[in-house]
C-alpha beads as a LAMMPS data file, in Angstrom:
LAMMPS data file: protein, C-alpha beads

115 atoms
114 bonds

1 atom types
1 bond types

-500.0 500.0 xlo xhi
-500.0 500.0 ylo yhi
-500.0 500.0 zlo zhi

Masses

1 110.0

Atoms # bond

1 1 1 -71.116 400.020 199.618
2 1 1 -72.642 402.010 202.298
3 1 1 -71.531 402.333 205.851
4 1 1 -73.319 403.166 208.969
5 1 1 -71.438 404.163 211.962
6 1 1 -73.008 404.501 215.325
7 1 1 -71.101 405.452 218.537
8 1 1 -72.275 405.026 222.011
9 1 1 -69.759 406.302 224.414
10 1 1 -66.679 404.170 224.153
11 1 1 -68.372 401.902 221.970
12 1 1 -68.717 402.022 217.979
13 1 1 -70.516 399.630 215.546
14 1 1 -69.958 399.797 211.871
15 1 1 -72.391 398.353 209.662
16 1 1 -71.205 397.259 206.176
17 1 1 -74.467 397.360 203.396
18 1 1 -72.896 395.595 200.639
19 1 1 -70.027 393.068 199.634
20 1 1 -66.759 393.294 201.057
21 1 1 -64.172 393.543 198.464
22 1 1 -60.809 395.127 197.791
23 1 1 -63.184 397.946 196.080
24 1 1 -65.168 398.540 199.292
25 1 1 -62.148 398.051 201.660
26 1 1 -60.786 401.517 201.702
27 1 1 -64.157 402.993 202.666
28 1 1 -64.379 400.220 205.636
29 1 1 -60.949 401.376 206.787
30 1 1 -61.786 405.175 206.575
31 1 1 -64.684 404.559 208.746
32 1 1 -62.623 402.668 211.560
33 1 1 -59.845 405.105 211.183
34 1 1 -62.466 408.190 211.383
35 1 1 -63.372 406.633 214.847
36 1 1 -62.443 408.963 217.592
37 1 1 -59.553 408.117 220.006
38 1 1 -61.592 407.010 223.183
39 1 1 -63.484 404.063 221.253
40 1 1 -62.100 400.877 223.025
41 1 1 -64.895 398.555 221.608
42 1 1 -65.417 397.993 217.847
43 1 1 -67.930 395.525 216.498
44 1 1 -68.443 395.194 212.854
45 1 1 -71.924 394.443 211.948
46 1 1 -72.130 392.271 208.815
47 1 1 -75.861 391.320 208.709
48 1 1 -76.056 393.134 205.379
49 1 1 -72.997 391.724 203.972
50 1 1 -73.782 388.751 201.900
51 1 1 -70.266 388.025 200.744
52 1 1 -66.903 388.977 201.739
53 1 1 -63.779 388.047 200.112
54 1 1 -59.911 387.957 201.303
55 1 1 -60.413 391.893 201.449
56 1 1 -62.508 391.008 204.657
57 1 1 -60.042 389.208 206.308
58 1 1 -57.471 392.096 205.630
59 1 1 -60.122 394.123 207.384
60 1 1 -60.803 392.350 210.433
61 1 1 -57.284 391.322 211.263
62 1 1 -55.620 394.565 210.208
63 1 1 -53.164 395.197 213.098
64 1 1 -53.893 399.156 212.006
65 1 1 -57.601 398.919 212.921
66 1 1 -57.232 396.145 215.392
67 1 1 -54.988 398.186 217.879
68 1 1 -54.356 396.496 221.314
69 1 1 -56.190 399.330 222.862
70 1 1 -59.308 398.453 220.861
71 1 1 -61.340 395.303 221.032
72 1 1 -62.623 394.172 217.824
73 1 1 -65.835 391.901 217.276
74 1 1 -67.814 390.742 214.553
75 1 1 -71.609 390.046 214.254
76 1 1 -74.314 389.068 211.893
77 1 1 -72.313 386.943 210.062
78 1 1 -74.070 385.332 206.992
79 1 1 -73.266 381.794 205.494
80 1 1 -70.348 382.740 202.882
81 1 1 -68.752 385.616 205.452
82 1 1 -68.635 382.943 208.356
83 1 1 -67.397 379.967 206.023
84 1 1 -64.428 382.516 204.939
85 1 1 -63.492 382.874 208.505
86 1 1 -63.624 379.641 209.659
87 1 1 -61.611 378.626 206.525
88 1 1 -58.884 381.045 207.181
89 1 1 -59.070 380.214 210.880
90 1 1 -58.662 376.293 210.124
91 1 1 -55.529 376.987 207.522
92 1 1 -53.993 379.356 209.888
93 1 1 -55.006 379.584 213.370
94 1 1 -52.349 381.544 214.376
95 1 1 -53.088 384.514 212.060
96 1 1 -56.883 384.122 212.183
97 1 1 -57.537 383.708 215.601
98 1 1 -61.349 383.764 215.895
99 1 1 -61.467 384.020 219.546
100 1 1 -60.796 387.385 219.026
101 1 1 -63.379 388.183 216.753
102 1 1 -66.056 386.143 218.096
103 1 1 -65.946 385.899 221.738
104 1 1 -67.906 382.759 222.360
105 1 1 -65.169 380.728 220.289
106 1 1 -62.289 379.387 222.445
107 1 1 -58.829 379.864 221.464
108 1 1 -56.979 377.700 219.025
109 1 1 -54.837 376.477 221.508
110 1 1 -57.726 375.835 224.006
111 1 1 -57.753 372.559 225.752
112 1 1 -60.517 371.665 228.293
113 1 1 -59.799 370.424 231.938
114 1 1 -59.387 366.914 232.045
115 1 1 -61.368 365.604 235.176

Bonds

1 1 1 2
2 1 2 3
3 1 3 4
4 1 4 5
5 1 5 6
6 1 6 7
7 1 7 8
8 1 8 9
9 1 9 10
10 1 10 11
11 1 11 12
12 1 12 13
13 1 13 14
14 1 14 15
15 1 15 16
16 1 16 17
17 1 17 18
18 1 18 19
19 1 19 20
20 1 20 21
21 1 21 22
22 1 22 23
23 1 23 24
24 1 24 25
25 1 25 26
26 1 26 27
27 1 27 28
28 1 28 29
29 1 29 30
30 1 30 31
31 1 31 32
32 1 32 33
33 1 33 34
34 1 34 35
35 1 35 36
36 1 36 37
37 1 37 38
38 1 38 39
39 1 39 40
40 1 40 41
41 1 41 42
42 1 42 43
43 1 43 44
44 1 44 45
45 1 45 46
46 1 46 47
47 1 47 48
48 1 48 49
49 1 49 50
50 1 50 51
51 1 51 52
52 1 52 53
53 1 53 54
54 1 54 55
55 1 55 56
56 1 56 57
57 1 57 58
58 1 58 59
59 1 59 60
60 1 60 61
61 1 61 62
62 1 62 63
63 1 63 64
64 1 64 65
65 1 65 66
66 1 66 67
67 1 67 68
68 1 68 69
69 1 69 70
70 1 70 71
71 1 71 72
72 1 72 73
73 1 73 74
74 1 74 75
75 1 75 76
76 1 76 77
77 1 77 78
78 1 78 79
79 1 79 80
80 1 80 81
81 1 81 82
82 1 82 83
83 1 83 84
84 1 84 85
85 1 85 86
86 1 86 87
87 1 87 88
88 1 88 89
89 1 89 90
90 1 90 91
91 1 91 92
92 1 92 93
93 1 93 94
94 1 94 95
95 1 95 96
96 1 96 97
97 1 97 98
98 1 98 99
99 1 99 100
100 1 100 101
101 1 101 102
102 1 102 103
103 1 103 104
104 1 104 105
105 1 105 106
106 1 106 107
107 1 107 108
108 1 108 109
109 1 109 110
110 1 110 111
111 1 111 112
112 1 112 113
113 1 113 114
114 1 114 115
């Protein structure tokens, strides 16, 4: 696993190169923890991540990394990581709220207005 971190003002992009599992989780958490305190937007770029197991859920939904002061999103989801996120959200939408990570997805309790 290789990790690339890019900073641009208050925005950080962490790009994971390889599979996300419990062996790579400490490295990814360390990259997020090392971000300067002024970073208010963290984007996980998973373009080079073909596989993610439950460790990826721990990473993306960890309250220590996803603080209320830091907006966390994810981009570049491949087929298997996206499947894992959608499955987790389907099983437990209250815990795995994808509207936070994927801003284009409405919250689980969203109901369109009746016209």
